[in-house]
N, C-alpha and C positions, 0 to 999 in steps of 0.2 A: 180762740184760735189766733186772733190778731195779737193777743198778748204774748203768746208763745213765739210768734214770728219776730216780734219786737225784741224779746229776750235774746233770741238767737242772733239777731242782727247786732244787738248791743255787744254780745260776747265776741263776735268776729271783729268788730270795730276795736274793742279793747285789746284783743290779742294782736291785731295788725299794728296798733299804735305802739305796743310794747316792743314788737319785733323791729319796727322802724327805729325806735329810740336805741335799741341794742346795736343794730347794724351801723347806725350813723354815729355811734359812740366812738371815742378815740381808742379805747382798749381793743375793741373788735377790729378796727381798721389796722391798728399796729400788729395785732396777732395774725390777721389774714395776710397782710403784706409780708410779714416774716415767713409765713408758710409758702407763699408764692416764690419768694426769693430763695428759700431753701430748695424747693423742687427744681427751680431753674438752675441753681448751682449744681445740684446732683446730676441733672441731665447733661450739663456742660462738661462736668468732670468725666462722666461715663463716655460721652462721645470722644472726648480728648484721649481717654485711655484706649478705647477701641481703635482710634486712628493710629495711636502710637504702636499698639500691639500688632496690628495687621499691616502697618506701614502702607496704608491705602494710597497715600499720596505718592508712593514710590513703586507702584506695581509695574511689572514688566511683561512684555509679550514673549511667549515661548517660541523658540525657533522650530522650524520643521526639520526634524532629524531623520525622518524616514528615508531610507535609501542611502544614507551616509555611512561611511566606514566608522566603526565604533571609536577608534582612536581620534579621528577628526571630530566626531561629535563630542567626545569628552573635552577636547581642547576648546571647542567653541562654547560649550556649556559653561565651563569654568570661567571663561572671560565675562560671562553674564551672571556670575555668582550662582549658577545652577549645578546640580550634581546628578550624574547619570548612574542609575542603578539597573543592572540586568536582572530581570525576574523570570526570563524564559529564553530557551534556545531551541531552534528547530533546524533539522537538516533538510535542505531542499536541493535535489540533484541539479547540478549545473550552476548553482549559485555560489559566489565567493563567500568565504566564511567571514563572520563578524560584520555583517551588513544589517543595519537596523530595519526591522520589519514593521513594528508598531511602537507607539509611545503614549504615555499617559502622565500628565494632562496632554490633550491634543494640541497640535500646532496653533499658534496665535492666541492661546488662552492667556488671560491676565492673571498673574500670580505674584506673590511677594518674592523678595530676594531669598537666596539660599534654599530654594525649593528643590526637592528631589524629583527627578523625572525617571519613571520606570519604563524600560524598553525591553522588547524581545528582539533577538538577533539570530542570524543564520549560524548553523553549527558546521564545523569542519568534518567531523566523523559522525557517521550515522549510527544510531543505536540499532541493535539487532531485534528483529521481530520474528516470532514463530509462524511458519506458514500453516494454513488450514490443512487438515487431512482430507483424503478423498472418501471418507466414510459418510454415511447418512445423506446421500444425495449430492455430496460435494464433487462427485466425479462428473457431474454436469458442468461443462465449461463455463456457462454463464454464471451459475451460482458460485463456482470457484473464483471466477474473476471478480465478482462483487466483494467477496470476503477478503480477497487479496488487496483490493483497492482501499478497503477500510483500514488496512494496515500499511498503506502507502507503498504497496508493491504492485508493479505493473506486470501484466501477462500478455503474451503474444502467441499466436498459433505458428508453430514451426513446421508442422507437417499434418496433412490430412490423410487418413488411412481408410480405404473402403471397408465397410463391414455391413453385412446384412443381418447379423445377429444382434448387435448392440444398437442402442438408440443413437441418432446423430448427435454430434458434439459431446460424446462420452470421452473422458480423458483416459488415454492409455498410458502415457508416460509424462512425467514432469522433469524438466532439465534446468539446471542452473550452471552457467559458465561451461556449457557443453558436457556437463556431468549429469547422468541420470540420478535423480534423488527420489524417485517414486516410492521406493520401499523405506526411505528415511523419514517420510512425512509423519508416520505414526509415532516416531520417537521425538517429535517436536523440532524438526529441522528449522534452523533460523537463518535469515539473510538480512543484510543491512536495509534500512528503510530507503526507498527510492530505487531498489533493484528491479530488474526485469527478469522474469522466468519464462521459459518456453514450454509449450504444451503440444503433445501429439494427440490429436483427437480423431474421432471416427466420422465418417460421412457415408450416407447410403449410396450404393452403386445401382446402376440400372443396366439391364441387358446382360449379354454374355460376351466372353472373349475367348479366343483360341487358347488351348492349353499350351504353354511355352515348352519348347524342347530344351531341357536343361542337362540331359545326359552328356557326360564327357566334357562339360564346361567347368572352368574354375569357379570357385564359390563367388568371387567378386563379380564375374560376368553373369552368373546365374542370378545373383541378387539384383543386378542392374536390369536384367530382363523381367524379373518379377515386378519391379516397380513400374516399368514401362507398360506392362500388361494390366495395370490397375488391379492387381491381386496382391495378396499378403503372404509373407513368409509364415509357414507353420512351424512344425518342429524341425530342428536341425540335429540330425543323428550322425555322430562321427564314430568311425571304427577306431581300433586301437593303433592305427598307423598315423593318425592325424597329429601333426606337431605344429603346422602352420595353416590355420583355418583359411586365410585369405587365398592361399595358393592350392588348397585341396580341390579335388575333382568330385563332381557329382556322378555317382554310379547308379543311383535309383531316385525316382521321384514318385510322389503320390499326390494327385492322380497321374496316371501314366500319360505319356504323350502319344498322340496319333494325329495325322493330318486333319481328321474330321472332328476330333474331340473338342468339347467346349466346357467352360466353367463360368459361373456367375461372377460378375465384377464384385470384388471384395472378399471372395473366398480365399482359402489358404491352400498352399501347396507345401507338402513336407518334402525335404530333401535329405539324402543320405550322402555322406562325404567319406572319401578315402584320400590318402595323401598323394598317391601315385596315379598317373593316368592309366586307366585300364587298357590292356593290349587289344581287347576286342571291341574298342570304340569303332563306330562307323555304321552299326546297324540302326537304321532310322526307327525311332519310336519304340524302342524296347528298353526295358530295365536290365542292367547288367547285374544279375543277382550274385555273381561271384567275381568281383573286381580283382584284376591281377595287374602287376606292373608291365609296362611296355617291355617287349623283348629286349634283352640287353641291359635293362635297368637293374642296378645293384640295390640290394635290400639293406637296410640298416643292420648294424651288428646287434646280435641278440635275438633276431627274428628268424634264424636259420630253421628252427623247428616248424615254422609256419610257412609252408610252400605257397599257400594261396592266401593273399592279403584280404580277400573278401570272403573267406570261408564262413562257416556257421558262427554266429555270435549269440 
């Protein structure tokens, strides 16, 4: 056993002595020194090339262009060897066009010269977006409002109408620029982004109100009374004499008027119109089933064959 240990020890001693002679020899030292020098030179050249390529020693801070006019930003950027590139434009109601909203790289970033800076700006003309329809539960005002907001369209309630048949906040009419567009929604009616549309919605009524007396009143006056009584217009039935609806007279209403009659808030009243004031106006609470012109009223040409303007229809 001792002899084996001695042999192993002698072998390691021999190998160590040879390695020492090799490492301490002139050939190895010259080769090793050459390798170190080569690596150092390569690293130096790489660092020098990277420094030249990135111009790290000449890095610049990017200005904050957000909120600036585009033309002013372009001039300022060019003075610092930067280039402004528009990559997006957004219409914002009430905001001046060509105002920078965002930039990339961000302000105060360190970049090399001649760097391109990508910006988004405000747009002068809004793009058109299609309004949602009232189908599939969209006639609920809250749902309709959320879908419009996702399209950057605002909604507002222009009128509330009492109704005991429909759920509260049900949309009855949609208007844009005072024009009713309810029937046009199914055809993909479009408005500019940022627009505001008006909605007529329902609300629940409570209690009862007197039936208004509309007989012998002009349509405009009757319409005003209906709105003041918190009830709704029902059907508007015109006879063949009506040429000017606003100035036509009511000769019949449903439900009938009587001093003691009541109707629920939000219910409808149907009114029948004739162009001329019936001569038998003055009977309280009755419907004038056969309206006729006031005595002495001339009838329009072509109606000579119809002595009674309110005859059977």
